[in-house]
N, C-alpha and C positions, 0 to 999 in steps of 0.2 A: 386439359388438368386445366385444375383453374391454379390462382395466384396464390390457394391459403392451401391446395396443396402441396405443390411447391414447394413454400414454405414450410410446411411441417415435413416435406422430406427432404430437403437441407439440414433440416432442427434433428432429424435423426440419422440423418447419414453424418452425422458431426459425432450428436453424442456415442455411436457406436464406434466411429475410429478411435475415438478416445478411451473409448470398455475396453475395444480389442488388442490386446499386445501382440505383435508379431514378433516373433524368436530372428534374432541376426546371429548370421552365421557367417564367417572366413572360408570359402570355400575352396582357397588356398594351403589351408593348412589340413591340415592330415586328420582325420576321426581319432577321436581318445576313447568314444565308447561308440563304434560301429554296434549298429543291430544284431548283427551277425550272431557276435558276443554273447546275446539273453537268448535265452532258448523258454521260451514260454510255454508253461507247467499244465497252460488247459485249466485253472483253479484258481486263478486271481493271483498268480506271481507269475515272476520269472527268475533262471537262475542264471548270475554270472559266471562264463563257463571259464574265466580269468580266475575267480577269485573264488570259487563255486559257491559262494552267500547267496542265497531267497531275501528275492526283495518283489516285495507288494506293486503291480503294476501303479494304481493308486496309495493316494495321500488318508491318511485318515482322515473320516469323514465322510469319504467320495466312493464309490461304489463299482467293483466293474463290474461290466453287461458282458463278455466276451468277449466286444471289440473295442473296449473305451471309457473312462472313467464320466461315473453320474454325477449327482450330486457337488455339495460344496466343504470343500477344506474348510479344517478345523484347525484350533490354536488352544494349546494348552500352558499353561507352566511348569515349570519343567518339574517337581511331584506330582503333576498329576496326569505329565506325561509319561511317567512308568506305573504311578494308578492305574492309567488306563490299557497300558501292553498287560501291564497284571490282568487284565480283562479280557481281552484277546486273549490272552494265553487259555483260561480259563474257559471259555469260549468253543476254543479251536478253531477260532478263524484261519482259513483256509485248511482248515486241518492239520492243522501246528498247534503246540504246546511252547514256543522258543521264544516267541518272536521278544525282538527288544530292541532300544537303543541302539543302533550303530557309533562304531567309536568314529574320532576325523574320521582316523583314515581311508577306514569301511569308505563312509560319507565320498571323503571324498575323491573315492575312486568311481562315483557318480557321474563326474564336475566333467559335461562335453568342454575343451577347453580352447575347440573352435568357435563355440556360442554364447552367445548372452541372450536375458531376457526372455526366457530362463537358460542357466547354461546346464541343458542335460539332453537327454536323449528323448525325447516328446511321441517316437514312434513305441518305445518300448516305455515312458513313464510319460501316458498323457496327460493334456491340462494337468501339469504342474505346473506350482504357482511359482512366480519368483519372489522368495520368500525361504525366511532363514531355517534353519530343521535340528532341533536339537540332535548331541552325541547328548555320549555318554561322558562323556569325557569331562571332570568336572575339575572346579579350581578354586577353595577358597580363596575369599579374598576377606583384608584384615575388616572389615567393613559388612561388608555384606559376601551370598555364598552367588559364586557362579559356572556357569558351566559356558560349553564352546557350541557356538552354530557354525551350519554350512550356511553358504547364503548363497541360495541358484538363480540371484540374477546376474551373477556375474565367478560365482565359483569360489570365491576366498573362504574363510576360514574367520569366521569373530566370537570372541567372549563377550556370554551375557549372562545379565544378571536373572539369575534362578525366577524371578517374578513374572517376568519379561511375556511376552504367548507369543511361545513361535509352531510350526505346524513338526509333524510325527512321521517321520521316515522309517518304518521295520525293519528291522533285518532279522533273519532266521540262520542257522546254520553255525560251526566252525564254532 
């Protein structure tokens, strides 16, 4: 192999190493969201047998191909996130018309406490971004409207300006 080829391979490995994140988990801690808790509905969704809520395997923008998520996740302002869910319901995404933003408490049930980057079960929710996800919980601020997000980098909850762009993990049921 030439020096130029070796140099190119080294540079590519450096970039690939920086762009591919690897989930970190403390296996000494118990799982909070074991895969056995999620029933695959064979339609791009899973049912959480503990909460009885239905979740899409993939975040909005990505498609389920039967075994994993493909394409690119999308971000939305709070108002456009709610409008997008109305469109999903009109289109009967996964044969459902009851998709909505989850509450903080509902979305927090997906946080895998022993993992971060991302803090979620990647077997049930593959290719989940280390990102914030909108909840339905709004908080009317003095100067601006805000809403809560759950951030799956670490599983923490934060308040965000509704004009910021975050991802959507729709929920159905209850």
